[in-house]
C-alpha positions in Angstrom: 64.8 89.5 95.6 66.3 86.3 97.1 64.6 85.6 100.4 64.7 82.6 102.7 62.1 81.8 105.3 62.5 81.0 109.0 59.2 80.6 110.8 57.2 83.7 110.0 60.3 85.7 109.1 61.9 86.2 105.7 65.6 87.0 105.3 67.9 87.8 102.5 70.0 85.0 101.1 71.7 87.0 98.3 72.6 90.6 97.7 72.8 92.3 94.3 75.9 94.4 93.6 75.1 97.2 91.1 78.8 97.5 90.2 80.5 100.5 88.8 78.1 101.1 86.0 74.9 99.7 84.5 75.7 100.9 81.0 76.4 97.9 78.7 78.6 100.0 76.5 81.0 101.0 79.3 81.3 97.5 80.9 83.9 96.1 78.3 86.0 99.2 78.7 85.9 99.0 82.5 86.6 95.3 82.4 89.9 95.9 80.4 90.9 98.8 82.7 90.3 96.9 85.9 92.0 93.8 84.5 95.1 95.7 83.5 95.1 97.5 86.9 94.9 94.1 88.7 97.7 92.6 86.6 99.8 95.7 87.2 99.2 95.6 90.9 100.1 91.9 91.2 103.2 92.3 89.1 104.3 95.5 90.7 103.9 94.3 94.3 105.5 90.9 93.7 108.4 92.6 91.9 109.0 94.7 95.0 108.8 91.6 97.2 111.2 89.7 94.9 113.6 92.6 94.9 113.6 92.8 98.7 114.1 89.1 99.1 117.0 88.9 96.5 118.9 92.1 97.2 121.0 91.9 100.4 121.1 95.7 100.6 117.3 95.7 101.2 117.4 93.3 104.1 116.6 96.1 106.6 113.5 96.8 108.8 112.1 99.4 106.5 112.1 97.0 103.5 110.8 94.1 105.6 107.8 96.2 106.4 107.5 97.3 102.8 107.5 93.7 101.7 104.6 92.9 104.1 102.8 96.0 102.8 103.1 94.6 99.3 101.6 91.3 100.4 98.6 93.2 102.0 98.1 95.2 98.8 97.9 92.1 96.7 95.4 90.6 99.2 93.3 93.8 99.3 92.9 94.0 95.5 92.3 90.3 95.2 89.4 90.4 97.7 87.4 92.8 95.4 88.6 93.0 91.8 88.3 89.4 90.6 84.6 89.3 91.8 84.1 92.7 90.0 85.6 91.3 86.8 83.2 88.3 87.0 80.3 90.7 87.2 81.4 92.4 84.0 81.4 89.1 82.2 78.1 87.8 83.6 74.6 89.1 83.8 74.4 87.6 87.3 75.4 90.4 89.8 74.2 88.5 92.9 76.5 87.6 95.7 75.5 85.0 98.4 75.0 86.4 101.9 77.9 84.3 103.3 80.2 85.4 100.4 79.3 89.0 101.1 80.2 88.7 104.8 83.4 86.8 103.8 84.4 89.6 101.5 83.7 92.2 104.2 85.8 90.3 106.7 88.9 89.9 104.5 88.7 93.5 103.3 88.7 94.9 106.8 91.3 92.4 107.9 93.7 93.5 105.2 92.9 97.2 105.3 93.2 97.2 109.1 96.6 95.6 109.0 97.6 98.3 106.5 96.7 101.0 109.1 98.9 99.5 111.7 101.7 98.6 109.4 101.9 102.2 108.1 102.1 103.3 111.7 105.0 100.9 112.4 106.8 102.1 109.3 106.5 105.7 110.6 107.9 104.6 113.9 110.8 102.9 112.1 111.7 106.1 110.3 111.5 108.0 113.7 114.0 105.6 115.3 116.3 105.5 112.2 116.5 109.3 112.1 116.0 110.5 115.6 117.5 107.6 117.6 120.2 106.1 115.3 122.4 104.9 118.1 119.8 102.6 119.5 118.0 101.8 116.2 119.4 98.3 115.7 118.4 97.3 119.3 115.0 98.9 119.3 114.1 97.6 115.8 115.6 94.1 116.2 114.4 91.2 114.1 112.2 90.1 117.0 110.6 93.5 117.3 109.9 93.5 113.5 108.2 90.2 113.6 106.2 91.1 116.7 105.1 94.4 115.1 103.8 92.7 112.0 102.2 90.0 114.1 100.4 92.4 116.5 99.2 94.4 113.5 97.5 91.3 112.1 96.1 90.3 115.5 94.5 93.7 116.1 93.2 93.8 112.6 91.8 90.3 112.8 90.0 91.1 116.0 88.4 94.2 114.5 87.4 92.4 111.3 85.9 89.5 113.2 84.0 91.8 115.6 82.5 93.9 112.8 81.5 90.8 110.7 79.9 88.9 113.6 78.1 92.0 114.8 76.7 92.5 111.3 75.8 88.8 110.9 73.3 89.0 113.8 71.4 91.9 112.1 68.3 91.1 110.0 68.2 91.7 106.3 64.6 91.1 105.3 63.8 93.8 102.7 65.9 95.5 99.9 69.0 93.6 98.9 70.5 95.9 96.3 74.0 97.3 97.1 74.9 100.4 95.1 78.6 99.4 95.0 80.9 96.8 93.5 81.8 95.1 96.8 80.3 94.5 100.2 81.2 97.1 102.9 79.7 98.3 106.1 78.1 101.6 105.2 76.0 100.1 102.3 75.0 97.1 104.4 73.9 99.3 107.3 71.4 101.0 104.9 69.9 97.6 104.0 69.4 96.2 107.6 65.8 96.1 108.8 66.9 95.9 112.5 68.7 98.4 114.7 72.3 99.1 113.7 73.1 101.3 116.7 75.6 98.8 118.1 77.2 98.3 114.7 77.7 102.1 114.3 79.2 102.3 117.8 81.6 99.5 117.1 82.6 101.1 113.8 83.1 104.4 115.6 85.4 102.8 118.1 87.2 100.9 115.4 87.6 104.2 113.4 89.2 105.8 116.5 91.4 102.9 117.3 92.5 101.9 113.8 92.1 105.2 112.0 92.6 108.3 114.2 95.1 106.8 116.7 97.5 105.5 114.0 97.2 108.8 112.2 98.1 110.8 115.3 101.0 108.5 116.0 102.2 108.9 112.4 101.9 112.6 112.7 103.9 112.7 116.0 106.6 110.5 114.5 107.1 112.7 111.5 106.9 115.9 113.6 110.0 114.6 115.5 111.6 113.5 112.2 111.1 116.9 110.6 112.5 118.6 113.7 115.6 116.3 113.6 116.2 116.7 109.9 116.0 120.5 110.1 118.9 120.4 112.6 121.1 118.7 110.0 123.4 121.4 108.7 124.2 119.7 105.3 121.7 120.3 102.6 122.6 116.9 101.1 122.1 115.3 104.4 118.6 116.9 104.8 117.7 115.8 101.3 118.7 112.2 101.9 116.8 112.0 105.2 113.7 113.5 103.7 113.9 111.1 100.7 113.6 108.1 102.9 110.3 109.4 104.3 108.6 111.0 101.3 107.4 107.8 99.7 105.8 106.6 103.0 104.2 110.0 103.6 102.7 109.9 100.1 101.2 106.5 100.7 99.8 107.5 104.1 98.2 110.7 102.7 96.4 108.7 99.9 95.4 105.8 102.2 94.0 107.9 105.1 92.6 110.6 102.9 90.3 108.2 101.0 89.6 106.0 104.0 88.5 108.7 106.3 86.3 110.2 103.6 84.6 106.9 103.1 83.8 106.1 106.7 83.0 109.6 108.1 79.6 109.8 106.2 77.6 106.8 107.4 74.0 106.8 106.2 74.6 109.2 103.3 72.5 107.7 100.5 73.0 110.6 98.2 76.8 110.1 98.1 76.7 106.5 96.9 78.2 107.2 93.5 81.0 109.1 95.3 81.4 106.0 97.5 82.2 104.0 94.3 84.9 106.4 93.4 86.4 106.2 96.9 86.1 102.4 96.8 88.1 102.3 93.5 90.8 104.4 95.2 90.9 102.1 98.3 90.7 98.8 96.5 92.4 99.3 93.1 94.3 102.6 92.8 96.1 102.6 96.1 97.5 99.0 95.8 98.5 99.8 92.2 100.3 103.1 93.1 102.2 101.9 96.2 104.9 99.9 94.3 105.3 102.8 91.8 105.6 105.3 94.7 108.2 103.3 96.5 110.2 102.3 93.5 110.3 105.6 91.6 111.3 107.6 94.6 113.8 105.1 96.1 117.1 104.6 94.3 117.9 101.4 96.3 114.6 99.8 95.2 115.0 101.0 91.6 118.5 99.5 91.5 117.3 96.2 92.9 114.4 96.0 90.4 116.8 96.8 87.5 119.1 94.0 88.5 116.1 91.7 89.0 114.7 92.4 85.6 118.0 92.5 83.6 120.0 89.9 85.6 122.9 92.4 85.9 
């Protein structure tokens, strides 16, 4: 255990991440799988971003937000996976206290911005389908930039608050984290001082950044469904729903895994399940997003085809 001293007190200077497995036989296999997932995620999201930048047909608010989502996905997987790959190659699974807090901050910054951006994308679909006559005005270039900017500001505020609040807690005993990255639930279990304030802050953040966006997304799509069902043409209904299906799939996966992860604070027995949920949040979700948006969207598929073939 890495401990420092301050007066008569001892405090943790390093944490130890147990990672996905302690089996030496499985580590090379998991290393290859995670490396391929990381490369696929980087390549897929940057391909989506390049297609949006190059293809004039994709210069619309929906694809502007999708491009920003791709950047967030790249950031989210980069915060966790390279460090995990290093752990597979090294016997040293320790992470300095400051590096752990930095990883925590950037993970919550990027994941929080994801929450707000998915909400903005749902509102964009609501305006496009339910308010088409005023869409260009209400979703102007200035509104788009402001929406992304405010998403980042809200997320930064929450990430900074959670990180600072955790940094004033004492860690003077066990320093082993049964996970492959630093996150609040596992760090709460290791603190030797009261975490009541931290739990309250996380509860408020969950309501503001989890429940509220989910309610707004649900309301937006309730209006969208009602509007689409009033379309008499079956082809028209199919086209309208196709523009929303990709986003709904991403929202379902993102919020399903996220809510499961943070609604069980203090559950030591479920730590192995936490690793599985963590893999979904940090690896699988960012990897699936470009596949979901490209496979179900003919405009994106066409742009990617032209980007890759040059035709």
